[in-house]
N, C-alpha and C positions, 0 to 999 in steps of 0.2 A: 504494499499500500504506499504510494507516493505522498508525501506531505509537503506542502509549500508554506513557508512562513515568511511573511512580509515584515519589513522594519524600516525605520529611517523617517517616518513622517513626523510632523510637528507643526508648530505655529510659526509663520514666517510673514514678514511684511511684504507688500507688493514690491516687485522688483527683485526680491531675494531668491535664494537657491536652496535646494535640498537634493539629497541623493538617496533614493530608495534602493532597498536590497530585497532579494527574493531567494531565500535559501531552500534548496530541494533535498529531499532525503535520499534521492537516487539520481543516477546519470540519465535524466530524461531529456537534457538539452541536446544530446546527439540523436535523439529519436523524433522529438516533436519540435515544431515551431512554437515559440513561446511568446506570450503578450503581457502587457500591462493594461489593466481595465480600471475604470473608476466609476463611482456611483456617488452623484451629488444628491443632496436631500430633495425628495419628491421627483427625481429623474430616474430614467432607466439607466442600468449599467452600460457603459460604452467602452469600446476598444480605443486605447490611446496610442499604443505603438506595439509593434511586434517584430520579432526577429526570427528569420528562417533558419533551418538547421545549417544551411550553407553560409549564413552570416549577413545575408542582405537584410535590410530593414524597411519598414513602412511607418508612417505616422499619420494621425488624424490632421486634418488641415488646422484645427485649433491649436495644436501644439507644435507644428512644423516649424523648425529653426530655433525652438526654444528647449525642446526635450531631446535627450539622446538615450537610446536603449543599447545595452551591451550585455555580454555575459562572459563568465569565466568558467569553462567547461571543467577545468581541474578542480575548481572549488564548488562546483555544482551550484553557482550563484549568478543571479541575473540582476542587473542594475537599471535604474532610470534615473539619469541626471536631469534635473528640472531647473532651468534658469529663467530669469525674467518673469517670475511667477506673478499670476494675476488673480484677484479675488474669485474669478469664475473657474479657477483650477481647484478651488476647495472641494473636497470629496474624500471618500474612503477609496484608496488605491489597492487593487488586488493584482496578483499574478496568476496566470494559468496558462494552459496550452492554448494554442489557436489551431482549430476551433477549441473552445473551452470544454472542459469535462466537468460534470456536476460533482464528481468525487474528488476534484483537485481544489475547490475553493477553500481558502483559508479565512482568517479573521480579517485580513486587510490591515492597512495602516492609515490612520487619519492624517490628511493634510489640510491644513487651515491657512488661508492667505488673507491677512487682515492687518489693518494699521491700528 
């Protein structure tokens, strides 16, 4: 049973930066494309960015140029570097495979962008 644990969230001012981490209990990054998702209050969960097994990446238009997804296969860890954060980036951030699997959802990590 694979477990994904997100960390690195917090409260940051607009324009600030955070780096999220996703630690996997197994070597799934070599098998699945992986993504970062977020869910803001009252909104549906959305895919923010994903990275394919081969390493190519894609981003939602709302975060393109500000967020960078990466992974370290040796550490079974995926990252999301978030720069120039905006209040509309406030959400709980989750990692999962892409497409997502119901049994991979973790607790997420809260990101709050506010002055």
